[in-house]
N, C-alpha and C positions, 0 to 999 in steps of 0.2 A: 725616331719612334720613342726613344727614352724620354724626350721632352714631353711628348703627348701623353705617355703613360704617367709621368709625374703630374701633369695637369689633371688627368683623370682621377688619380688618387687624391689630389688636393680638392677637386670638385666634390668627390664622394664624401670626404671628411668635412668639408666646408658646409655642405647641405645638412649633414647630421648634426654638426655643432650648432648651426643656426636653429634647427628644429628642437635641439636639446634645450635651448634657452626657453622656447615657447612651452615645451613639455614640462620643464622644471617649474616654471611660473604657475602653470595650471595644475601641476602635480597629476599628470595623466600620461598613460602609455597607449591611449586609444588609437593614435595614428602612427605608432612606432613601426609596425609591420607594413602599413601602407606607404610610409615614407621610404622604407627599404625597397619595396617593389618599384615605386616611382623612380628611385635613383637608378635602379637597374635599367629601366626603360630609357631614362635620360642619357646615361652614359653610353648605352648601346647606340642610340641614334646620333648623339654628338660625335662619337668616334667614327661613325660611318661617314660623317660630313667633313671631318678634319682633313682627310686626304682627298676625298672627292671622287674616288674610283667607282664605288657602288657596284662592284661586280655582283653577279647573280648569287654566288656563294655567300658573299657578305650580306646581301639583302635577305636571303633566306635565314641565315643565322640570326640576324637582328630581329627578324619577324618571329622566330621561334621563342627568343628571349622575351619579346613583348607579349606574346600569347601566354607564356608561363607566368609572367609578372602580373598581368591583368587578372588572370584567373585566381592565382594564389593570393595576391594582394587584396582583391575584393572579397574573397572567401574569408580571409583572416580578419579583415576590417568589419565585415558583417557579424562575424562570430563574436568579436570583442564588444560590439555594440549590443549584441543580444545578451552576452554574459555580464557585461558591465565592468569587467576587469580581466587582467591576465595574471595568473598566479605567479608567473616568473618575476613579476615586479613588486610582489609583496615585500615591504620593508625597503624598497629601492626608490619608488616614485617620489617619496618625500625626503630623499637624501640626494641633494644635487650632485655631490661628488661621485657617488656610486652610479647614479643615473648617467652622468657624463661618460663613465667608462662603458656602459652599455651602448650608448649612442656611438662612441668612438669605435668600439668593436664592430658595430654594424657597418660603419664606413669601410673598415679594413676588410671585413667579410665580403662586402659587395665587390671591392676591387680585386681581391684574390680570386673570387669565384668567376668573375668576368674576364680574367686575364687572357685566356685563349681567344675569346671572341674580340677583345680589344686589340690584340695583336693581329688577328685576322683582318679586322676593319682598317687597321693602320698599315697593312701590307700593300705595297704597290704592285707586287708580282701577282699573277693569276695563272691558273691552269684549268683545263676543262674539268668539269665535274666527273668524278669517278667512283669506284666501288667504296672507297673509304668514306666519302661524303655521304653516300646513301646508307652505309652501315651506321654511321654516326647519327644521321637523322632518324633512322629506323629505331635505334636505341633510345633516342630522345622521345619518340612517339610512344614507345612501350612505357617509358618512365612517366610521361605526361598522363597517359590513360590510367596507369596504375595509381598514381597519386590522386587524380581527380575522382576516380571511382572509390578509392579508399576513404577520401574525405567525405564524399557524399554518403557512403554507407554508414560511417560513424555519425554523421549529422542526423541521418534518418533514425538511427538507433537511439540516439540521445533525445530525439524529439518525441519519441513514443513514451507516454507516461507509464506504460507497463514495464519499461526498462529502467525505471528510476532505481539508482543504487546498484545496477548491474554493470558488468563489463562486456564489451563486444567480443564475440568469438565466432562471428559468422562472416560470410563473404570472403573477401581477401584477407580479413583478419583471422581466418581459420588456417591460413598458410604462413602468415608472418605476423608477429606481434606489433610490427611497425611498418606496414606496407606503404604508408604515405612517405616515410623517410627513404624506403627503398626506391620509390619512384623519383624522389629528389636526386638521389645519387646517380641513378641511371640517366637522368636528363643531362646533368652536367658532364657525365662521362661521355655521352653521345656528342655533346657540343665540343668537347675537347677533341674527340676523334675526327669530327668533320673539319675542325680548324687545322688539325695537324697535317692535312693534305697539302697545305701551302706554307706551314711553319718550317723554319730552318735555324740552325745554329743555336744561339742562346734562347731562342723563342720556345724551345721545347721545355724550358723550365716551367712553362705554364701548365704542365701536367700536375702541378701543385693544386690546381683548381679542383678536380674531382677528388683528389686525395684529401684535400683540406675539408671539403664538404663531408666526405665519409668520416674523417677523424672527428670533426666537430659534432656530427650527429651521433656517432657511435660512442664517443668517450667524454664529451663535454656538455653540450647544452640540450641535447635531444633525448636519446634513449636512457641514459643514466637517471635523469631527473624523473622521467615518466615511469620508469621501472620502480624507483624508490616510492613514488606516490602510489603506484598500484599495489605494491607489497604492503604499504602502510594501511591501505584501504581494504584490500581483499586477501591479504597474506594468510589469514586463518581459514579461508574458504576452501574446502577440498576441491570444489569445481575449478577454482582459479589455479590451485596447485597442479591439477591435471592439465589445465590449459598451458601453463608455462613449461611443464615437462614434455608436452607433446608438440608444441608449436615453436618453431625457431624464432629467435629474437628479431632477425632482420631478413636474411636470405631464406627463401622458401625451400631450401634443400640443405642437407648436411653432407660435408665432404667425408 
């Protein structure tokens, strides 16, 4: 299994590095997210074929990853085509060295996030589907619906000319300031849970997947950036101050 995991990491990085060359030459980030989603699908299906078992649990897991990647990848690709650029890459797309770091980090992110499912697909042992599997896939479903609905609500909000210059605080966004990220975390947590039903020994290290997604979105590339941008844009707006004081950052409840 370690050999196959090493090959998966190498394939993930190799794809990103090849596409970095193309992106750096064209000075564009337009296919960055699409490349990431496509690599998720590729690695999932390749790992499913390396061992050749194709148990039902493995096929369901791979199918759910494919559904997530196709929906989110196409959504993000269409968004950047519509907007013309991604603000994350301002000052980056024309700097090949910094751009290379972004593509490399994407390759590592893909591998770490996929780790439980890669280990599941590379596992020769199998056991009947049970409660843990159904709980995991139910959690994934909740996360998928949450993310898809939140994305569509925000898209509809921004598409309305009457909302120009305003911030969204309706729908799921009334309960969480970042419901799309909440959905992302729930999905990968669910996929780890379902994979854990056959994991054993060192394979439990793959719990790093949902923890990594949570840490990345909560402290690095997701929420902090958007919160700073929002404060810069609406920080002096009393309505926005009321919104951030009354609406949790991520989880729609407080402990």
